[in-house]
Kinemage of the C-alpha trace (Angstrom):
@kinemage 1
@onewidth
@group {chain A} dominant
@subgroup {mainchain}
@vectorlist {calphas} color= white
{ca met a 1} P -1.946 -24.884 -3.934
{ca thr a 2} L -2.150 -22.871 -0.744
{ca val a 3} L -2.670 -23.542 2.947
{ca ile a 4} L -4.769 -21.242 5.161
{ca leu a 5} L -3.169 -20.474 8.517
{ca ser a 6} L -4.479 -18.435 11.418
{ca leu a 7} L -2.130 -15.854 12.899
{ca asp a 8} L -1.627 -18.150 15.890
{ca asp a 9} L -0.704 -20.934 13.454
{ca val a 10} L 1.864 -18.597 11.875
{ca tyr a 11} L 3.375 -17.839 15.285
{ca asn a 12} L 3.519 -21.498 16.332
{ca leu a 13} L 5.010 -22.566 12.992
{ca ala a 14} L 7.684 -19.877 13.342
{ca ile a 15} L 8.519 -20.994 16.895
{ca gln a 16} L 8.846 -24.624 15.849
{ca ala a 17} L 10.875 -23.854 12.720
{ca leu a 18} L 13.305 -21.683 14.684
{ca thr a 19} L 13.707 -24.063 17.625
{ca gly a 20} L 14.275 -26.795 15.045
{ca ser a 21} L 17.053 -24.623 13.624
{ca arg a 22} L 19.475 -24.204 16.517
{ca thr a 23} L 17.531 -21.395 18.222
{ca ser a 24} L 16.437 -21.228 21.860
{ca glu a 25} L 12.766 -20.679 22.582
{ca thr a 26} L 13.608 -17.426 24.386
{ca asn a 27} L 15.170 -16.061 21.194
{ca ala a 28} L 12.562 -17.642 18.917
{ca gln a 29} L 9.568 -15.975 20.590
{ca pro a 30} L 10.223 -12.303 19.662
{ca val a 31} L 11.287 -13.333 16.144
{ca ala a 32} L 8.077 -15.339 15.748
{ca glu a 33} L 6.060 -12.331 16.940
{ca ser a 34} L 7.609 -10.226 14.186
{ca ile a 35} L 6.874 -12.939 11.591
{ca arg a 36} L 3.231 -13.022 12.688
{ca ala a 37} L 3.040 -9.217 12.560
{ca ala a 38} L 4.573 -9.108 9.069
{ca glu a 39} L 2.129 -11.686 7.711
{ca ala a 40} L -0.831 -9.924 9.330
{ca asp a 41} L 0.145 -6.549 7.911
{ca gly a 42} L 0.753 -7.843 4.388
{ca phe a 43} L 4.562 -7.481 4.497
{ca arg a 44} L 4.966 -10.999 3.129
{ca his a 45} L 8.652 -10.507 2.232
{ca ala a 46} L 9.357 -10.095 5.992
{ca gly a 47} L 7.044 -12.941 7.041
{ca leu a 48} L 7.178 -16.702 6.539
{ca ala a 49} L 9.229 -16.367 3.348
{ca his a 50} L 11.878 -14.486 5.343
{ca leu a 51} L 11.676 -17.095 8.102
{ca thr a 52} L 13.418 -19.553 5.767
{ca his a 53} L 16.458 -17.228 5.739
{ca tyr a 54} L 16.408 -17.023 9.548
{ca cys a 55} L 16.318 -20.802 9.837
{ca glu a 56} L 19.050 -21.385 7.260
{ca asp a 57} L 21.348 -18.781 8.789
{ca ala a 58} L 20.753 -20.088 12.322
{ca arg a 59} L 21.624 -23.594 11.146
{ca arg a 60} L 24.846 -22.535 9.482
{ca gly a 61} L 25.992 -20.108 12.185
{ca arg a 62} L 25.436 -16.732 10.519
{ca val a 63} L 23.174 -15.858 13.440
{ca asp a 64} L 23.602 -17.285 16.946
{ca gly a 65} L 20.204 -18.639 17.945
{ca his a 66} L 21.443 -19.233 21.510
{ca ala a 67} L 22.980 -15.794 22.038
{ca val a 68} L 22.294 -14.110 25.379
{ca pro a 69} L 22.056 -10.362 24.676
{ca thr a 70} L 23.138 -7.877 27.323
{ca trp a 71} L 22.379 -4.201 27.918
{ca glu a 72} L 23.730 -1.326 29.982
{ca gln a 73} L 22.775 2.282 30.566
{ca ser a 74} L 25.851 3.907 29.055
{ca ala a 75} L 24.853 7.533 29.803
{ca ala a 76} L 22.021 9.488 31.395
{ca thr a 77} L 19.657 8.936 28.463
{ca ala a 78} L 21.455 6.240 26.477
{ca ile a 79} L 21.223 2.460 26.404
{ca leu a 80} L 23.752 0.192 24.717
{ca val a 81} L 22.658 -3.328 23.775
{ca asp a 82} L 24.965 -6.105 22.580
{ca ala a 83} L 23.075 -8.748 20.598
{ca arg a 84} L 26.198 -10.936 20.560
{ca gln a 85} L 25.545 -11.857 16.915
{ca gly a 86} L 22.031 -13.027 17.753
{ca phe a 87} L 18.636 -11.891 16.525
{ca ala a 88} L 17.880 -8.156 16.728
{ca his a 89} L 14.358 -8.958 17.976
{ca ala a 90} L 15.663 -10.873 20.987
{ca ala a 91} L 18.159 -8.129 21.836
{ca phe a 92} L 15.456 -5.458 21.540
{ca ala a 93} L 13.192 -7.505 23.820
{ca val a 94} L 15.644 -7.487 26.758
{ca ala a 95} L 16.147 -3.697 26.637
{ca arg a 96} L 12.717 -2.521 25.476
{ca gln a 97} L 11.289 -1.818 28.943
{ca pro a 98} L 14.415 -0.007 30.208
{ca leu a 99} L 14.269 2.198 27.091
{ca val a 100} L 10.575 2.945 27.676
{ca glu a 101} L 11.142 3.869 31.314
{ca leu a 102} L 14.157 6.030 30.519
{ca ala a 103} L 12.254 7.949 27.830
{ca gln a 104} L 9.241 8.423 30.083
{ca asn a 105} L 11.404 9.746 32.919
{ca ala a 106} L 13.885 11.853 30.934
{ca gly a 107} L 11.660 12.888 28.024
{ca ile a 108} L 13.946 11.416 25.380
{ca ala a 109} L 16.230 8.393 25.222
{ca ala a 110} L 18.242 6.548 22.594
{ca met a 111} L 19.261 2.931 22.248
{ca ala a 112} L 22.162 1.607 20.175
{ca leu a 113} L 21.795 -2.091 19.357
{ca arg a 114} L 25.042 -3.584 18.116
{ca his a 115} L 26.402 -6.861 16.684
{ca ser a 116} L 23.033 -8.197 15.560
{ca tyr a 117} L 21.290 -9.838 12.652
{ca asp a 118} L 18.830 -8.351 10.148
{ca ala a 119} L 15.865 -6.520 11.753
{ca ala a 120} L 13.519 -7.098 8.744
{ca met a 121} L 10.227 -5.207 9.399
{ca leu a 122} L 11.416 -2.156 11.334
{ca gly a 123} L 7.885 -0.877 11.948
{ca tyr a 124} L 7.376 -3.790 14.340
{ca phe a 125} L 9.844 -2.224 16.793
{ca val a 126} L 8.600 1.373 16.720
{ca glu a 127} L 4.958 0.309 16.995
{ca ala a 128} L 5.813 -1.501 20.233
{ca leu a 129} L 7.280 1.741 21.625
{ca ala a 130} L 4.342 3.836 20.420
{ca arg a 131} L 1.966 1.539 22.288
{ca glu a 132} L 3.753 2.738 25.439
{ca gly a 133} L 2.805 6.346 24.595
{ca leu a 134} L 6.134 7.245 22.993
{ca val a 135} L 7.030 8.806 19.660
{ca ala a 136} L 9.681 6.509 18.205
{ca met a 137} L 12.188 6.399 15.365
{ca ala a 138} L 14.385 3.504 14.242
{ca phe a 139} L 17.195 3.020 11.732
{ca ala a 140} L 18.703 -0.265 10.537
{ca asn a 141} L 21.322 -1.204 7.991
{ca ser a 142} L 20.824 -4.264 5.827
{ca leu a 143} L 22.331 -7.628 4.979
{ca ser a 144} L 22.905 -7.132 1.258
{ca arg a 145} L 24.582 -4.320 -0.675
{ca ser a 146} L 21.732 -2.965 -2.786
{ca ile a 147} L 22.063 0.816 -3.346
{ca ala a 148} L 24.991 2.601 -4.979
{ca pro a 149} L 26.020 6.066 -3.768
{ca trp a 150} L 24.490 8.723 -6.010
{ca gly a 151} L 26.458 8.919 -9.245
{ca gly a 152} L 28.121 5.546 -8.658
{ca lys a 153} L 27.477 2.062 -10.006
{ca glu a 154} L 28.679 -0.291 -7.271
{ca pro a 155} L 26.241 -0.948 -4.376
{ca ile a 156} L 27.549 0.241 -1.006
{ca phe a 157} L 24.404 0.569 1.112
{ca gly a 158} L 21.615 -1.834 1.916
{ca thr a 159} L 18.003 -0.914 1.353
{ca asn a 160} L 18.548 0.635 4.816
{ca pro a 161} L 15.067 1.239 6.256
{ca met a 162} L 13.903 3.795 8.764
{ca ala a 163} L 10.637 3.747 10.689
{ca phe a 164} L 8.559 6.226 12.694
{ca ala a 165} L 5.591 5.649 14.987
{ca val a 166} L 3.364 7.938 16.994
{ca pro a 167} L 0.613 6.949 19.464
{ca arg a 168} L -3.006 7.823 18.722
{ca ala a 169} L -5.650 8.185 21.380
{ca asp a 170} L -8.403 6.619 19.294
{ca gly a 171} L -6.719 3.576 17.818
{ca asp a 172} L -3.561 1.871 16.660
{ca pro a 173} L -0.362 3.921 16.395
{ca leu a 174} L 0.429 5.687 13.141
{ca val a 175} L 3.422 3.832 11.687
{ca ile a 176} L 5.621 4.832 8.756
{ca asp a 177} L 8.100 2.164 7.655
{ca gln a 178} L 10.083 2.728 4.474
{ca ser a 179} L 13.330 1.687 2.876
{ca ser a 180} L 15.815 3.949 1.141
{ca ser a 181} L 15.133 2.175 -2.164
{ca thr a 182} L 12.092 2.600 -4.397
{ca val a 183} L 11.080 -1.024 -3.721
{ca ala a 184} L 12.423 -3.885 -1.647
{ca arg a 185} L 15.108 -6.034 -3.238
{ca met a 186} L 12.940 -9.078 -2.513
{ca thr a 187} L 10.227 -7.626 -4.778
{ca val a 188} L 12.682 -7.405 -7.661
{ca arg a 189} L 13.868 -10.940 -6.911
{ca gln a 190} L 10.274 -12.209 -7.065
{ca his a 191} L 9.905 -10.641 -10.519
{ca ala a 192} L 13.171 -12.242 -11.611
{ca asp a 193} L 12.057 -15.680 -10.366
{ca ala a 194} L 8.784 -15.284 -12.283
{ca gln a 195} L 10.686 -13.945 -15.332
{ca lys a 196} L 8.536 -10.814 -15.263
{ca pro a 197} L 9.783 -7.319 -16.183
{ca ile a 198} L 9.923 -4.641 -13.494
{ca pro a 199} L 8.581 -1.099 -13.869
{ca ala a 200} L 11.031 1.598 -14.868
{ca gly a 201} L 12.509 3.355 -11.845
{ca trp a 202} L 12.874 0.270 -9.657
{ca ala a 203} L 16.451 -0.726 -10.438
{ca leu a 204} L 19.649 0.077 -12.324
{ca asp a 205} L 21.859 -2.341 -14.249
{ca lys a 206} L 25.579 -2.898 -13.553
{ca asp a 207} L 26.399 0.138 -15.695
{ca gly a 208} L 24.156 2.384 -13.590
{ca gln a 209} L 21.484 2.645 -16.275
{ca pro a 210} L 17.727 2.256 -15.633
{ca thr a 211} L 16.434 -1.213 -16.505
{ca thr a 212} L 13.159 -3.122 -16.650
{ca asp a 213} L 14.991 -6.478 -16.587
{ca ala a 214} L 14.675 -7.840 -13.045
{ca ala a 215} L 17.768 -10.046 -13.367
{ca ala a 216} L 19.827 -7.091 -14.605
{ca gly a 217} L 18.559 -5.057 -11.648
{ca leu a 218} L 19.680 -7.738 -9.193
{ca ala a 219} L 23.110 -7.746 -10.846
{ca gly a 220} L 23.225 -3.951 -10.586
{ca ser a 221} L 21.595 -1.918 -7.824
{ca met a 222} L 18.233 -0.873 -6.463
{ca ala a 223} L 17.152 2.638 -7.400
{ca pro a 224} L 17.016 4.956 -4.368
{ca phe a 225} L 13.672 6.663 -3.941
{ca gly a 226} L 13.790 10.325 -4.883
{ca asp a 227} L 17.137 9.867 -6.626
{ca tyr a 228} L 19.940 11.531 -4.617
{ca lys a 229} L 17.608 12.105 -1.641
{ca gly a 230} L 17.101 8.382 -1.123
{ca ala a 231} L 20.814 7.726 -1.520
{ca ser a 232} L 21.495 10.363 1.132
{ca leu a 233} L 18.969 8.725 3.456
{ca ala a 234} L 20.717 5.360 2.981
{ca leu a 235} L 23.958 7.062 4.047
{ca ile a 236} L 22.307 8.596 7.125
{ca val a 237} L 20.878 5.225 8.126
{ca asp a 238} L 24.226 3.444 7.753
{ca ile a 239} L 25.914 6.095 9.889
{ca leu a 240} L 23.334 5.803 12.678
{ca ala a 241} L 22.785 2.035 12.544
{ca ala a 242} L 26.385 0.939 11.998
{ca asn a 243} L 28.798 3.703 12.956
{ca met a 244} L 26.892 4.913 15.988
{ca thr a 245} L 26.586 1.355 17.315
{ca gly a 246} L 30.067 0.112 16.432
{ca ser a 247} L 28.725 -2.502 14.012
{ca ser a 248} L 29.582 -3.248 10.388
{ca phe a 249} L 28.588 -0.946 7.561
{ca thr a 250} L 26.563 -2.854 4.975
{ca phe a 251} L 29.497 -2.864 2.552
{ca glu a 252} L 31.600 -4.520 5.276
{ca ala a 253} L 28.973 -7.036 6.366
{ca ala a 254} L 29.636 -10.689 5.563
{ca ser a 255} L 27.764 -11.745 2.440
{ca thr a 256} L 25.428 -14.724 2.275
{ca ala a 257} L 28.277 -16.635 0.600
{ca asp a 258} L 30.190 -16.536 3.902
{ca arg a 259} L 28.211 -19.420 5.335
{ca gly a 260} L 29.371 -19.277 8.941
{ca thr a 261} L 30.157 -15.579 9.325
{ca ala a 262} L 27.784 -13.221 11.152
{ca pro a 263} L 26.873 -9.996 9.275
{ca asp a 264} L 27.358 -7.911 12.463
{ca leu a 265} L 24.631 -5.334 11.741
{ca gly a 266} L 23.256 -2.564 13.949
{ca gln a 267} L 20.036 -0.735 14.767
{ca phe a 268} L 19.512 2.647 16.395
{ca phe a 269} L 16.348 3.782 18.229
{ca ile a 270} L 15.132 7.129 19.532
{ca ala a 271} L 12.147 7.298 21.887
{ca met a 272} L 10.441 10.531 22.973
{ca cys a 273} L 7.727 11.200 25.540
{ca pro a 274} L 5.389 13.903 24.123
{ca ala a 275} L 4.176 15.046 27.553
{ca thr a 276} L 7.616 16.397 28.460
{ca phe a 277} L 7.920 18.834 25.563
{ca gly a 278} L 5.422 21.483 26.568
{ca asn a 279} L 2.365 20.453 24.555
{ca pro a 280} L -0.328 18.855 26.724
{ca asp a 281} L -2.623 18.669 23.684
{ca phe a 282} L -0.260 16.515 21.608
{ca gly a 283} L -2.873 13.859 20.875
{ca ala a 284} L -5.617 16.310 19.951
{ca arg a 285} L -3.277 18.361 17.775
{ca leu a 286} L -2.156 15.241 15.961
{ca gln a 287} L -5.746 14.240 15.353
{ca ser a 288} L -6.550 17.651 13.879
{ca leu a 289} L -3.659 17.273 11.424
{ca leu a 290} L -4.759 13.810 10.360
{ca ala a 291} L -8.372 14.966 10.017
{ca ala a 292} L -7.271 17.835 7.765
{ca met a 293} L -5.436 15.328 5.570
{ca leu a 294} L -8.391 12.984 5.364
{ca ala a 295} L -10.750 15.824 4.463
{ca gln a 296} L -9.298 15.683 0.953
{ca asp a 297} L -10.682 13.090 -1.447
{ca gly a 298} L -8.300 10.258 -2.222
{ca val a 299} L -6.044 10.724 0.822
{ca arg a 300} L -5.201 7.741 2.983
{ca leu a 301} L -2.993 7.801 6.036
{ca pro a 302} L 0.314 5.936 6.065
{ca gly a 303} L -0.315 2.445 7.367
{ca ser a 304} L -4.054 2.374 6.656
{ca arg a 305} L -3.650 -0.488 4.186
{ca arg a 306} L -1.507 -2.303 6.737
{ca leu a 307} L -4.237 -2.021 9.378
{ca ala a 308} L -6.888 -3.214 6.907
{ca asn a 309} L -4.729 -6.224 6.102
{ca arg a 310} L -4.324 -6.889 9.825
{ca ala a 311} L -8.074 -6.870 10.455
{ca arg a 312} L -8.677 -9.183 7.486
{ca ala a 313} L -5.926 -11.586 8.586
{ca arg a 314} L -7.484 -11.838 12.032
{ca arg a 315} L -10.835 -12.779 10.473
{ca glu a 316} L -9.731 -14.966 7.590
{ca gly a 317} L -6.179 -16.079 8.292
{ca ile a 318} L -3.489 -15.904 5.634
{ca ser a 319} L -2.788 -18.090 2.620
{ca val a 320} L 0.636 -19.701 2.374
{ca asp a 321} L 2.078 -21.405 -0.677
{ca asp a 322} L 2.034 -25.163 -0.109
{ca glu a 323} L 5.697 -25.529 -1.089
{ca leu a 324} L 6.777 -22.845 1.404
{ca his a 325} L 4.623 -24.432 4.109
{ca lys a 326} L 6.221 -27.859 3.558
{ca arg a 327} L 9.690 -26.321 3.601
{ca leu a 328} L 8.988 -24.655 6.932
{ca leu a 329} L 7.610 -27.883 8.378
{ca asn a 330} L 10.907 -29.550 7.467
{ca tyr a 331} L 12.741 -27.002 9.620
{ca cys a 332} L 10.585 -28.044 12.583
{ca ala a 333} L 12.111 -31.524 12.683
């Protein structure tokens, strides 16, 4: 059985579940916004299903739901944010406007966000910056070791996503949000729970061999997209998200078995103001590129499915498994 929720219902449920799980309303609000965005865009693994992990980890102290993040301008075009082992969304919220203003004034600015929890849907952050007229990039390391270095067998990196967003004059920003793995680990876990095989190329077993057994893939590692290229991207992301911010590499992060220990992750953002780089026709030039792409049969722009899902969710709401809905209501108590 399923329950139909409006996007406002999703937001309110997320707020109540988080505040019922040792989280202040100030911290719950930006997290709930990201949950609503994930459900609207069809990224269900980062939506209400992921909210259960937020609530559990807030209750057992892996994330500090009452953290008060701080920020400082550490250099002419650099911002340093300390999440204080709280939610990345709440830490981003306190420094978002300073980052926007710095990028608009200087042309380019970067923000290192340290000592935080999992960022989940990274596109949520860069889209917010693109709506301010900025071109934005983001990098985040992950909670779980999922990807082995190329040629190895033991996972070192997370699925380590990166995201890119660019403003468009005639509509929503163009957003590209992708992990370093072929698919999300949660997708493989869903196949394992349903005892369904996975397609070849999704995962490797503990011996580093391709497998179609979802359980064997979870015991081994996720396959990086593009083979060694994806593994290299996972390395780049860990360097920027963890080393640049002074946070834990994914292989150092506390595992879910460490019930009260924060994972101490990091995120790194770059924001650029197109008007300052000598091309007053940035928007028109971008549109000509996208039009040339769409002139070919079968081409769709990155994010087009996401925007279609968003429009449908606004009209029809989203369906939620009854068991998940009841579980979330229990967190609200």
